Structure formats: structure tokens, C-alpha cells
All heavy atoms as an XYZ file, in Angstrom:
510
protein
N      14.786     -3.452     -1.218
C      13.421     -3.885     -0.954
C      12.470     -2.751     -1.297
O      12.820     -1.588     -1.188
C      13.246     -4.277      0.499
N      11.283     -3.094     -1.692
C      10.257     -2.118     -1.995
C       9.133     -2.304     -0.995
O       8.683     -3.425     -0.763
C       9.745     -2.294     -3.412
C       8.732     -1.261     -3.810
S       8.463     -1.179     -5.571
C       9.972     -0.408     -6.102
N       8.697     -1.219     -0.385
C       7.597     -1.269      0.566
C       6.351     -0.685     -0.077
O       6.398      0.392     -0.653
C       7.952     -0.489      1.822
C       8.970     -1.217      2.662
C       9.345     -0.412      3.868
N      10.815     -0.328      3.799
C      11.524      0.666      4.212
N      10.956      1.702      4.757
N      12.829      0.638      4.109
N       5.243     -1.408      0.050
C       3.956     -0.961     -0.498
C       2.961     -0.894      0.643
O       2.782     -1.868      1.370
C       3.446     -1.932     -1.585
C       2.051     -1.558     -2.030
C       4.404     -1.972     -2.766
N       2.327      0.272      0.811
C       1.304      0.446      1.844
C      -0.019      0.781      1.178
O      -0.096      1.719      0.387
C       1.697      1.562      2.809
N      -1.040      0.011      1.483
C      -2.388      0.326      1.044
C      -3.078      1.100      2.144
O      -2.914      0.792      3.322
N      -3.836      2.111      1.766
C      -4.523      2.963      2.740
C      -6.029      2.807      2.577
O      -6.533      2.738      1.459
C      -4.089      4.417      2.532
C      -2.567      4.628      2.496
C      -2.231      6.066      2.167
C      -1.923      4.194      3.791
N      -6.757      2.740      3.703
C      -8.125      2.280      3.653
C      -9.258      3.267      3.791
O     -10.407      2.860      3.891
N      -9.000      4.559      3.844
C     -10.085      5.555      3.926
C     -11.018      5.313      5.113
O     -12.238      5.393      4.969
C     -10.933      5.578      2.646
C     -10.197      6.054      1.429
O      -8.997      5.872      1.327
N     -10.908      6.645      0.505
N     -10.480      5.034      6.274
C     -11.325      4.786      7.442
C     -12.234      5.976      7.704
O     -11.832      7.130      7.589
C     -10.475      4.504      8.675
N     -13.471      5.683      8.071
C     -14.470      6.722      8.325
C     -14.262      7.421      9.661
O     -14.887      8.429      9.932
C     -15.869      6.114      8.268
N     -13.403      6.896     10.497
C     -13.159      7.494     11.810
C     -12.108      6.702     12.556
O     -11.499      5.782     12.018
N     -11.911      7.059     13.825
C     -10.884      6.396     14.626
C     -11.429      5.265     15.481
O     -10.661      4.573     16.147
C     -10.127      7.417     15.510
C      -9.355      8.399     14.654
C     -11.071      8.139     16.449
N     -12.738      5.045     15.468
C     -13.334      3.945     16.231
C     -12.814      2.614     15.704
O     -12.521      2.474     14.517
C     -14.852      3.998     16.140
N     -12.688      1.648     16.588
C     -12.147      0.340     16.212
C     -12.923     -0.289     15.057
O     -12.330     -0.874     14.150
C     -12.140     -0.600     17.423
N     -14.244     -0.165     15.059
C     -15.057     -0.760     13.996
C     -14.758     -0.108     12.648
O     -14.668     -0.788     11.619
C     -16.539     -0.639     14.323
N     -14.588      1.205     12.627
C     -14.281      1.913     11.376
C     -12.901      1.527     10.868
O     -12.687      1.345      9.663
C     -14.356      3.428     11.585
N     -11.951      1.391     11.786
C     -10.594      0.993     11.408
C     -10.600     -0.423     10.830
O      -9.989     -0.677      9.797
C      -9.664      1.055     12.625
C      -9.532      2.433     13.231
C      -8.612      3.325     12.439
O      -7.499      2.944     12.130
N      -9.082      4.505     12.110
N     -11.312     -1.341     11.490
C     -11.375     -2.730     11.020
C     -12.066     -2.825      9.666
O     -11.646     -3.595      8.796
C     -12.099     -3.602     12.048
N     -13.103     -2.039      9.463
C     -13.835     -2.077      8.197
C     -12.982     -1.558      7.039
O     -13.182     -1.946      5.889
C     -15.117     -1.259      8.312
N     -12.024     -0.692      7.317
C     -11.197     -0.093      6.269
C     -10.038     -0.991      5.841
O      -9.482     -0.807      4.755
C     -10.659      1.255      6.747
N      -9.648     -1.947      6.653
C      -8.469     -2.760      6.347
C      -8.592     -3.632      5.098
O      -7.613     -3.756      4.355
C      -8.053     -3.591      7.555
C      -7.380     -2.773      8.659
C      -7.067     -3.661      9.862
C      -6.131     -2.071      8.157
N      -9.748     -4.240      4.789
C      -9.831     -5.011      3.546
C      -9.557     -4.151      2.306
O      -8.871     -4.602      1.373
C     -11.256     -5.561      3.540
C     -11.619     -5.653      4.986
C     -10.957     -4.441      5.615
N     -10.049     -2.920      2.291
C      -9.771     -2.020      1.174
C      -8.277     -1.699      1.114
O      -7.660     -1.720      0.044
C     -10.587     -0.729      1.304
C     -10.322      0.348      0.257
C     -10.614     -0.165     -1.148
C     -11.151      1.590      0.557
N      -7.682     -1.431      2.269
C      -6.256     -1.135      2.322
C      -5.432     -2.314      1.812
O      -4.490     -2.143      1.037
C      -5.849     -0.774      3.747
N      -5.791     -3.535      2.231
C      -5.085     -4.734      1.761
C      -5.228     -4.880      0.251
O      -4.249     -5.179     -0.448
C      -5.616     -5.992      2.451
C      -5.059     -6.176      3.830
O      -3.900     -5.919      4.078
N      -5.897     -6.614      4.746
N      -6.433     -4.680     -0.266
C      -6.661     -4.788     -1.701
C      -5.846     -3.779     -2.484
O      -5.309     -4.089     -3.554
N      -5.743     -2.563     -1.980
C      -4.942     -1.541     -2.654
C      -3.467     -1.915     -2.665
O      -2.793     -1.773     -3.682
C      -5.152     -0.196     -1.972
C      -6.510      0.387     -2.276
C      -6.747      1.671     -1.534
N      -7.945      2.335     -2.063
C      -8.505      3.376     -1.499
N      -8.000      3.897     -0.406
N      -9.576      3.920     -2.045
N      -2.958     -2.400     -1.529
C      -1.559     -2.812     -1.471
C      -1.294     -3.949     -2.459
O      -0.286     -3.940     -3.181
C      -1.189     -3.229     -0.052
N      -2.193     -4.916     -2.504
C      -2.024     -6.040     -3.426
C      -2.092     -5.581     -4.881
O      -1.330     -6.071     -5.721
C      -3.077     -7.108     -3.141
C      -2.834     -7.842     -1.840
C      -3.965     -8.784     -1.457
O      -4.970     -8.875     -2.202
O      -3.842     -9.422     -0.403
N      -2.968     -4.630     -5.192
C      -3.071     -4.119     -6.563
C      -1.777     -3.448     -7.000
O      -1.298     -3.651     -8.122
C      -4.224     -3.119     -6.676
O      -5.457     -3.769     -6.518
N      -1.203     -2.644     -6.115
C       0.060     -1.978     -6.439
C       1.174     -3.005     -6.580
O       1.985     -2.943     -7.514
C       0.407     -0.920     -5.373
C      -0.616      0.217     -5.427
C       1.826     -0.387     -5.588
C      -0.503      1.192     -4.273
N       1.224     -3.986     -5.670
C       2.258     -5.019     -5.744
C       2.142     -5.810     -7.044
O       3.158     -6.120     -7.685
C       2.159     -5.951     -4.538
N       0.932     -6.131     -7.455
C       0.739     -6.868     -8.711
C       1.186     -6.044     -9.913
O       1.791     -6.576    -10.846
C      -0.719     -7.302     -8.860
C      -1.092     -8.401     -7.891
O      -0.240     -9.162     -7.451
N      -2.358     -8.478     -7.537
N       0.915     -4.734     -9.894
C       1.366     -3.868    -10.994
C       2.888     -3.803    -11.029
O       3.501     -3.850    -12.102
C       0.770     -2.473    -10.835
N       3.508     -3.729     -9.859
C       4.972     -3.717     -9.807
C       5.544     -5.034    -10.314
O       6.545     -5.052    -11.036
C       5.450     -3.443     -8.379
C       5.194     -2.027     -7.864
C       5.447     -1.958     -6.367
C       6.060     -1.016     -8.606
N       4.904     -6.147     -9.953
C       5.362     -7.463    -10.410
C       5.246     -7.572    -11.934
O       6.147     -8.096    -12.590
C       4.566     -8.574     -9.726
N       4.151     -7.072    -12.489
C       4.002     -7.082    -13.954
C       5.080     -6.233    -14.629
O       5.460     -6.490    -15.763
C       2.607     -6.596    -14.363
C       1.507     -7.616    -14.097
C       0.183     -7.228    -14.744
N      -0.325     -5.937    -14.310
C      -1.054     -5.736    -13.213
N      -1.380     -6.766    -12.435
N      -1.487     -4.530    -12.895
N       5.575     -5.223    -13.910
C       6.630     -4.355    -14.443
C       8.025     -4.937    -14.225
O       9.009     -4.329    -14.604
C       6.540     -2.971    -13.811
N       8.093     -6.124    -13.594
C       9.369     -6.803    -13.444
C       9.964     -6.834    -12.055
O      11.040     -7.383    -11.855
N       9.301     -6.259    -11.059
C       9.805     -6.306     -9.687
C       9.479     -7.680     -9.106
O       8.320     -8.089     -9.120
C       9.173     -5.194     -8.815
C       9.653     -5.297     -7.371
C       9.468     -3.821     -9.399
N      10.468     -8.410     -8.603
C      10.192     -9.728     -8.017
C       9.271     -9.598     -6.797
O       9.476     -8.724     -5.944
C      11.572    -10.244     -7.584
C      12.558     -9.391     -8.311
C      11.890     -8.086     -8.572
N       8.261    -10.464     -6.714
C       7.325    -10.405     -5.585
C       8.036    -10.542     -4.250
O       7.632     -9.944     -3.262
C       6.247    -11.486     -5.727
C       5.130    -11.172     -6.721
C       4.200    -12.370     -6.866
C       4.359     -9.940     -6.301
N       9.124    -11.302     -4.218
C       9.869    -11.482     -2.979
C      10.548    -10.208     -2.497
O      10.949    -10.115     -1.338
N      10.673     -9.221     -3.370
C      11.305     -7.950     -3.005
C      10.292     -6.914     -2.537
O      10.662     -5.808     -2.185
C      12.088     -7.396     -4.190
N       9.004     -7.281     -2.530
C       7.947     -6.330     -2.173
C       7.395     -6.684     -0.793
O       6.980     -7.808     -0.556
C       6.811     -6.354     -3.216
C       7.356     -6.025     -4.607
C       5.702     -5.391     -2.821
C       6.352     -6.235     -5.726
N       7.403     -5.710      0.117
C       6.844     -5.885      1.451
C       5.517     -5.142      1.511
O       5.465     -3.944      1.243
C       7.795     -5.318      2.508
C       9.152     -5.967      2.521
C      10.121     -5.239      3.435
O       9.848     -4.160      3.926
N      11.260     -5.857      3.655
N       4.445     -5.842      1.871
C       3.113     -5.238      1.920
C       2.733     -4.832      3.337
O       3.079     -5.508      4.301
C       2.058     -6.217      1.415
C       2.156     -6.672     -0.033
C       1.013     -7.606     -0.364
C       2.169     -5.493     -0.977
N       1.994     -3.728      3.430
C       1.370     -3.344      4.697
C       0.054     -2.657      4.382
O      -0.185     -2.235      3.256
C       2.283     -2.418      5.512
O       2.432     -1.168      4.875
N      -0.798     -2.572      5.379
C      -2.102     -1.928      5.209
C      -2.354     -1.031      6.409
O      -2.056     -1.393      7.547
C      -3.200     -2.977      5.099
N      -2.883      0.156      6.135
C      -3.217      1.113      7.181
C      -4.653      1.572      6.960
O      -5.050      1.846      5.825
C      -2.274      2.312      7.120
C      -0.817      1.920      7.304
C       0.130      3.094      7.091
O      -0.303      4.249      7.270
O       1.283      2.838      6.746
N      -5.407      1.665      8.029
C      -6.816      2.032      7.911
C      -6.995      3.485      7.469
O      -7.891      3.800      6.700
C      -7.533      1.793      9.238
N      -6.154      4.388      7.947
C      -6.283      5.812      7.632
C      -5.583      6.136      6.315
O      -4.634      5.469      5.930
C      -5.654      6.661      8.740
C      -6.359      6.539     10.070
C      -7.749      7.138     10.061
O      -8.004      8.144      9.434
N      -8.675      6.500     10.761
N      -6.030      7.173      5.638
C      -5.391      7.632      4.410
C      -6.146      7.182      3.179
O      -7.083      6.397      3.251
N      -5.724      7.715      2.026
C      -6.370      7.390      0.763
C      -5.333      6.872     -0.220
O      -4.232      7.404     -0.307
C      -7.036      8.623      0.164
C      -8.163      9.150      0.997
C      -8.797     10.376      0.363
O      -8.176     11.098     -0.375
N     -10.053     10.590      0.669
N      -5.706      5.865     -0.997
C      -4.838      5.347     -2.055
C      -3.804      4.385     -1.534
O      -4.049      3.611     -0.630
N      -2.639      4.451     -2.132
C      -1.552      3.564     -1.741
C      -0.234      4.196     -2.104
O      -0.162      5.116     -2.911
N       0.822      3.697     -1.503
C       2.151      4.253     -1.711
C       3.141      3.107     -1.855
O       3.081      2.126     -1.123
C       2.569      5.126     -0.507
C       3.976      5.656     -0.679
C       1.597      6.277     -0.311
N       4.058      3.244     -2.805
C       5.182      2.316     -2.916
C       6.447      3.126     -2.739
O       6.587      4.217     -3.282
C       5.185      1.627     -4.283
N       7.372      2.623     -1.960
C       8.642      3.305     -1.755
C       9.765      2.296     -1.887
O       9.613      1.126     -1.551
C       8.684      3.964     -0.381
N      10.888      2.737     -2.404
C      12.043      1.862     -2.547
C      13.162      2.395     -1.656
O      13.364      3.601     -1.564
C      12.493      1.770     -4.029
C      12.908      3.111     -4.561
C      13.611      0.757     -4.190
N      13.834      1.490     -0.971
C      14.943      1.881     -0.105
C      16.235      1.760     -0.901
O      16.582      0.694     -1.384
C      14.991      0.988      1.123
N      16.930      2.867     -1.070
C      18.201      2.899     -1.791
C      19.296      3.327     -0.816
O      19.314      4.462     -0.357
C      18.147      3.889     -2.958
C      17.086      3.619     -4.021
C      17.008      4.786     -4.990
C      17.423      2.341     -4.765
N      20.188      2.412     -0.510
C      21.303      2.697      0.395
C      20.810      3.405      1.668
O      21.307      4.439      2.066
C      22.406      3.525     -0.316
C      22.720      2.921     -1.685
C      23.671      3.573      0.534
C      23.634      3.752     -2.534
N      19.746      2.875      2.225
C      19.226      3.405      3.469
C      18.408      4.678      3.347
O      17.999      5.248      4.327
N      18.171      5.143      2.126
C      17.386      6.357      1.915
C      16.081      5.958      1.240
O      16.094      5.265      0.232
C      18.145      7.365      1.021
C      19.470      7.755      1.679
C      17.288      8.580      0.746
C      20.370      8.560      0.784
N      14.954      6.386      1.789
C      13.657      6.072      1.178
C      13.325      7.115      0.132
O      13.335      8.303      0.404
C      12.550      6.014      2.227
C      12.638      4.766      3.067
O      13.132      3.749      2.612
N      12.169      4.834      4.287
N      13.033      6.664     -1.068
C      12.629      7.547     -2.164
C      11.244      7.124     -2.600
O      11.052      5.980     -2.978
C      13.584      7.413     -3.353
S      15.276      7.806     -2.953
N      10.288      8.019     -2.547
C       8.939      7.676     -2.985
C       8.931      7.594     -4.499
O       9.352      8.510     -5.183
C       7.952      8.731     -2.509
C       6.523      8.344     -2.783
C       5.575      9.260     -2.067
O       5.809      9.649     -0.948
N       4.502      9.603     -2.715
N       8.490      6.444     -5.021
C       8.517      6.261     -6.461
C       7.135      6.131     -7.076
O       6.967      6.386     -8.241
C       9.374      5.030     -6.857
C      10.827      5.289     -6.517
C       8.884      3.772     -6.185
N       6.159      5.749     -6.291
C       4.813      5.568     -6.828
C       3.801      6.086     -5.822
O       3.908      5.799     -4.651
C       4.511      4.070     -7.115
C       3.073      3.899     -7.585
C       5.486      3.496     -8.118
N       2.848      6.858     -6.262
C       1.704      7.201     -5.432
C       0.485      6.935     -6.298
O       0.352      7.511     -7.362
C       1.733      8.651     -4.975
C       0.564      8.947     -4.027
C       0.614     10.335     -3.451
N       1.365     10.497     -2.233
C       1.062      9.969     -1.049
N       0.049      9.163     -0.940
N       1.774     10.217      0.004
N      -0.332      6.016     -5.849
C      -1.482      5.610     -6.655
C      -2.748      5.734     -5.823
O      -2.744      5.437     -4.644
C      -1.301      4.178     -7.125
N      -3.800      6.150     -6.455
C      -5.099      6.167     -5.798
C      -5.917      5.052     -6.441
O      -6.240      5.119     -7.613
C      -5.787      7.503     -5.968
C      -7.149      7.523     -5.268
C      -7.729      8.884     -5.271
N      -7.038      9.645     -4.227
C      -7.313     10.896     -3.940
N      -8.208     11.551     -4.620
N      -6.678     11.503     -2.976
N      -6.184      4.036     -5.660
C      -6.996      2.913     -6.143
C      -8.451      3.209     -5.843
O      -8.778      3.675     -4.763
C      -6.547      1.619     -5.484
N      -9.299      2.934     -6.778
C     -10.728      3.184     -6.589
C     -11.457      1.864     -6.657
O     -11.267      1.098     -7.603
C     -11.261      4.136     -7.681
C     -12.749      4.364     -7.505
C     -10.500      5.457     -7.634
N     -12.263      1.595     -5.661
C     -13.075      0.377     -5.636
C     -14.487      0.738     -5.291
O     -14.754      1.576     -4.524
C     -12.554     -0.609     -4.612
C     -11.320     -1.288     -5.079
C     -11.061     -2.421     -4.171
N      -9.861     -3.090     -4.616
C      -9.457     -4.219     -4.146
N     -10.143     -4.819     -3.227
N      -8.370     -4.780     -4.572
């Protein structure tokens, strides 16, 4: 399975800032997942998540129980 996390650049830890950052995080995760799908990764093998804190997005693949980071992308919107 491949895990993709979009990160939302939250402006702070307040609930409103966290909530405002999630749409960006979701969009980043979806952008990375779509790029992986175009490269031949089945969509059913990609697990999406979104986090308010952080910048860009990360895709990781689990190989025999070991996580190896394979993609680090900074999405700009």
C-alpha cells in the first residue's frame, strides 16, 4: 500500500486555523495521488490523509513492514 499525506500550512494551532488548512492539505494529497495514478499506481493501493500542519505532501510505500519515503513534493496553490 502507498500512503499519501497532504500538509496544509496551518497558520497556527487554533481550531479555526487548523480547519482552514485542511482543504489545501486534501488538495495536495489528491494531486500527489493523481500523479501516482498517472504513473501506474492503482488508485485502490493509495491511502490518502490530510494534516493541517506542515508544508507540501509526502508519499510513502510500505515494503515488508518497512516504510520507505519515495516522494516528497511541495504543492503550490
